[in-house]
N, C-alpha and C positions, 0 to 999 in steps of 0.2 A: 893466395899471393903472400910471400914473405917479405917484410919490410924492416929495415933497420930502425933503431930508436931515433937517429938523426932525421931519417926520411919522414918518420911519423910526425916528429916535431915540426918539420918544414911544412908538411901537409896541413897540420893544424894551424900554423901561422898564416898560411896562404888561403885558407878556406873562406868560402862565403856561405854562411849558414842560413837556411830557410826551412821552416817546418821540420826541424830536428834532422835535417840532412845537411851534409857539407859537400860542396863541389869544388874540387881543387885541380890545378894544372901543374904538371911536372914535365918540363920540357915540352914535347909535342903531344903528350898524353894527358887525358882528362880522367880524373877518378871521382867516384862517388863514395862518401863515407856515410853509412846508414846502419843504425842499430849495432854499432861497434864493428861492422864489417866494411872492408874496402873492396870495391870492384872497379874495374876499368870501364869507363863510359864509351860505348861504341855507337856513334851517331848513325841514324837510319838515313844514310845518303846514297843508298844503292840506286843504280839506274832504274828508271821506270820500265816495267815489263810490258811487252806487247803480246797480244793474242792473235792467233790466226787459225784457219781451218784447212789450209792446203799446204802441201810441200812447196809448190811453186810460189805461193805467196810469201813464205818465210825466206826462201832463196832470194827472191827479188828484194825483200827488205834488207837482207844482209849485203847483197851486192851493191845496192843503192845507198848504203850507209845510213839507213833509217833507224837503226838501233842506237841507243845512247852510249854504248861502249863497244870496244873491239871484241869480236867473237873469238873465244879460245877453244871451245869444244861443243859438240852436239851429242846428245844422248837419245837413242831410240828406246823409250821406256816400255812401249807396248806396240802392238800392230796399229793402234789408233792415236798414239801420243808421242810427241817429240819435244825435248827441252833444249834450249840454246843457252850456253853459259858464257860469262865473261871471265876476266882474269881474277885470281884470288886476291883479295885486298889484304891490308896489313894486319887485319884481325883474324885472318884465316877463313874468311867467308867467301864463297864463290857466288857472285850475283847471277840470278836467273834473268836473262835478257828477253827471252821469248818462250811462249808455250804454244804448241801447235796440236790441236785435237781434231781428228777427222770426224766428219759427220757421215755416219753410215746407217743404213736401214737395219732394223732388227727383225729377223725371222724368228717366230716362236717355236724353236726346236723343242722336241719332246712333248708337244701339246697337240692334241687331235683337233683338226679343223674340218668344217664341212667342205663339200666339194668345191663350191664357188670361192670361198675364202682361200682355200688351198691353191687353186689356180691363180688367183689374183696375186697372192704373196709370192708364188713361184716366179711369176713374170716380173714382179717389182724388185725382188731381192737377189736374183741369180743371173749371172751372165749366160746368154743362150749357148747351149751345147746339145749334143745328141741326147744325153740322159735327161736333161731338163725338159726338152721338148717331148720326150716319151712320157715323163711323169705328168706334164700338163695335159696331154691328150688322154692319157689313162684316167686322170682324175675327172675329166669331163665326160668320158664315155662309159665308165663303170655303172652298172645298174644292179638293182636288188631283185631277186626272185625268191620264190618259196623253196627252191631247191638249194643245195649247197653251192654257194656262188664263189667261195674263195678257197684257195689252197696256198700253202707256204712251206717251201722246203729249205728255207734259210738262204737260198741263193736267188730264187725268183719268187714272185707272187703271181698267182694266176687268178683271174676273175672273169665273170661274164660281162661283156661290154656290148654296147650298141653297135650294130653293123647295118647301116642303111636305116630305113624307116621302121621296119617291123621285126626283121630278123635279128639274131644275136650271134656273137662269135666269142671265142676264148682268146684273151690276150695275156701276155706276160710282161712284167716290169722288172728291170734289174734291181737286185738288192744284195750287196750295196750298190748304190748309184754314185757315179763320180760327178760331182757338181762344183760350181765356182760361185759361192755367195760373195756379195760385197761386204768385206770385213776389214778392209784397210784403206789407205789413201788411194784415191782414184788415179793418181799419177803412176802407180806401180801395178805390176801384174797381180791379180787376185789369186791367191793360192787355191789349187784344186785339191779336194779331199773327198773321202768316202762317207756316205750316209746310208743308214738303214731306213727303208721305206716300209711303213706299216699301214694296213687298212683294216677296218672292222666296222661292225654295226653298233650304234649307241642310241638308245631311245627310239629305235625305228629308223634312224638316219645312217647313212654311210659317212664315216669320218676317217681321216687319214693324217699321218704325222711323219716327220723326219727326225732321225736320231743320229747325232754325230758319232762317227766310228773311226776317227783317226787319232784319238788320244791327245788331241790338242797340238799335234805336230805342225798344223797349218800356221800357228802363231809364230813359230821360229822362222818358217819360210817367209812369212809376211814381214817380219822385222828385218830379215836379211835383205829383202827386196827394197825396203825403205832406206836402209843403210847404204845400199849400192847406189840408189838414186842420189842421195845426198853427197856421197863421195865423188860421184861424177860431176854433179853440179857445183860443188864447193871443194875442189881438190886440196886447197890449202888449209882446210879446217879438219881436225881429227874428229872422227865419228865413232861413237861407242854404241854397240848394239848388244 
C-alpha cells in the first residue's frame, strides 16, 4: 500500500499504540501499523457457515431464509460436495454460507474380497440392476475344484458353479459389468459405469474384485446431475459445476 507523507503523519497522530503496534482509523477504514509496515484491518465478521449432508436440506435452508446472508451463487465442487456463497464484501472476500457433503458408502474397488464379503458389499453399495444381481449370484455359487475352474477371455469370465445339491454347471459373468454404485447425493440419479470383474484363488480361498473401467467419466455426469437438481430447485441462484 502506497501512502503520502501527510497520510502517514495523520495515521501516526491518530494511532493508539499497544505492544509496539498502532491501530488507526482513516475514514471508514482501519489500519494496523506493525514493524514499519501498514496493512488494512479486515474484521472477521463473515456470516456463520452451516453444514448439511443432503441437497434437499440446503435447498430448504435457502428457501426458508435460514442462512445469515443472501445467496449469490452455488458451486458443485465434486460429486459429493457443494458450496453456497454470499455476496462479495468490500474487501473482495466471498463468504461461504453453507457446505454440503454427501454421506456415501465406500466400496473397496481394486481389492480382492472373499465370497461372503463381496456379496454383502455388492448389496449395500450398488443399486439393483441386472449385472449387479448376476455378480451377487455368481459370487455365491462359484466353487473350487481340483480341475481348471476358471477361464477369462477379457469379455466374460467362466467358472464352475453350484447347480442344485450335488451337480455342477458352468456359468459366465459379464466383464465389463455395467453397475450403479452409490457415489453422489441420493436426490439425483446415480451414474452408471463399467467395471471389470476378476476372480482368483488366494491362499486356498476364492477371492474376487471390481476395477473401475470408465476413466472417471462418472464424476462429470454426477456433478451435472447435482447442478441440474439445484437449478430446478433454485432457479434464481446461479449454479457453477
